[in-house]
One Martini backbone bead per residue (centre of mass of N, CA, C, O) as a GRO file, in nm:
protein
   88
    1MET     BB    1  11.070   9.865  10.727
    2ARG     BB    2  10.959  10.156  10.608
    3ARG     BB    3  10.662  10.367  10.579
    4ILE     BB    4  10.640  10.636  10.358
    5LEU     BB    5  10.470  10.953  10.347
    6ILE     BB    6  10.390  11.211  10.108
    7ASP     BB    7  10.273  11.496  10.078
    8GLU     BB    8  10.129  11.692   9.824
    9CYS     BB    9  10.298  11.964   9.902
   10ILE     BB   10  10.549  11.793   9.812
   11ASN     BB   11  10.798  11.748   9.624
   12PRO     BB   12  10.832  11.449   9.423
   13ARG     BB   13  11.145  11.432   9.436
   14LEU     BB   14  11.177  11.329   9.716
   15ALA     BB   15  11.093  11.033   9.658
   16SER     BB   16  11.320  10.964   9.471
   17ARG     BB   17  11.552  11.018   9.673
   18LEU     BB   18  11.464  10.829   9.904
   19ARG     BB   19  11.466  10.563   9.734
   20VAL     BB   20  11.782  10.571   9.712
   21VAL     BB   21  11.868  10.615  10.028
   22LEU     BB   22  11.603  10.405  10.095
   23PRO     BB   23  11.579  10.088   9.976
   24GLY     BB   24  11.425   9.943  10.241
   25ASP     BB   25  11.196  10.142  10.174
   26VAL     BB   26  10.873  10.282  10.161
   27VAL     BB   27  10.781  10.525   9.905
   28GLU     BB   28  10.501  10.754   9.915
   29THR     BB   29  10.233  10.935   9.768
   30VAL     BB   30   9.944  11.089   9.776
   31ARG     BB   31   9.924  11.107   9.453
   32GLU     BB   32   9.986  10.799   9.391
   33LEU     BB   33   9.717  10.712   9.571
   34GLY     BB   34   9.478  10.926   9.507
   35TRP     BB   35   9.463  11.157   9.778
   36ALA     BB   36   9.430  11.417   9.663
   37GLY     BB   37   9.249  11.668   9.845
   38GLN     BB   38   9.239  11.554  10.120
   39ARG     BB   39   9.150  11.578  10.427
   40ASP     BB   40   9.263  11.492  10.715
   41HIS     BB   41   9.008  11.337  10.833
   42ILE     BB   42   9.065  11.129  10.589
   43LEU     BB   43   9.366  11.067  10.571
   44ILE     BB   44   9.444  10.948  10.846
   45PRO     BB   45   9.293  10.669  10.839
   46GLN     BB   46   9.465  10.578  10.585
   47ILE     BB   47   9.743  10.580  10.740
   48GLN     BB   48   9.666  10.400  10.941
   49GLY     BB   49   9.866  10.109  10.959
   50ARG     BB   50  10.036  10.178  10.681
   51PHE     BB   51  10.221  10.396  10.816
   52ASP     BB   52  10.513  10.539  10.989
   53VAL     BB   53  10.541  10.808  10.803
   54PHE     BB   54  10.471  11.172  10.779
   55LEU     BB   55  10.530  11.410  10.527
   56THR     BB   56  10.528  11.766  10.589
   57ILE     BB   57  10.443  12.138  10.577
   58ASP     BB   58  10.244  12.138  10.810
   59LYS     BB   59  10.265  12.336  11.085
   60GLY     BB   60   9.971  12.253  11.225
   61PHE     BB   61   9.937  11.951  11.258
   62GLU     BB   62  10.029  11.917  11.575
   63PHE     BB   63   9.779  12.115  11.663
   64GLU     BB   64   9.520  11.972  11.515
   65HIS     BB   65   9.634  11.690  11.646
   66ASN     BB   66   9.635  11.388  11.814
   67LEU     BB   67   9.932  11.231  11.835
   68ALA     BB   68   9.868  10.999  12.048
   69ARG     BB   69   9.657  10.850  11.832
   70LEU     BB   70   9.884  10.798  11.640
   71SER     BB   71  10.062  10.535  11.438
   72PHE     BB   72  10.234  10.779  11.334
   73GLY     BB   73  10.473  10.980  11.224
   74ILE     BB   74  10.594  11.323  11.219
   75ILE     BB   75  10.726  11.541  10.953
   76VAL     BB   76  10.825  11.875  10.953
   77LEU     BB   77  10.905  12.064  10.688
   78GLU     BB   78  11.152  12.306  10.595
   79GLY     BB   79  11.145  12.478  10.296
   80LYS     BB   80  11.128  12.562   9.958
   81GLU     BB   81  11.238  12.274   9.840
   82PHE     BB   82  10.964  12.124   9.921
   83LEU     BB   83  10.793  12.258   9.735
   84TRP     BB   84  10.593  12.198   9.460
   85HIS     BB   85  10.673  12.497   9.312
   86TYR     BB   86  10.956  12.451   9.304
   87GLU     BB   87  11.260  12.574   9.163
   88ASP     BB   88  11.600  12.514   9.058
   0.00000   0.00000   0.00000
């Protein structure tokens, strides 16, 4: 079982879709956990040891943080369909 966290800037519909296609995994969002608005230096320690994967659209994340020190993987998504304000 993987524990997946979706960043607040990603459309929350992705969480619903992932829960359907990955029924054996735990999928949560930053918003659901009440962590919205937190800066990375506060968010990262909360993710450490609790999640296996962090999904974000923050293209600078891998350059702003020492990835070797993180206990979770980072997936940086690209495309307007992942944005929070995107409309179908």
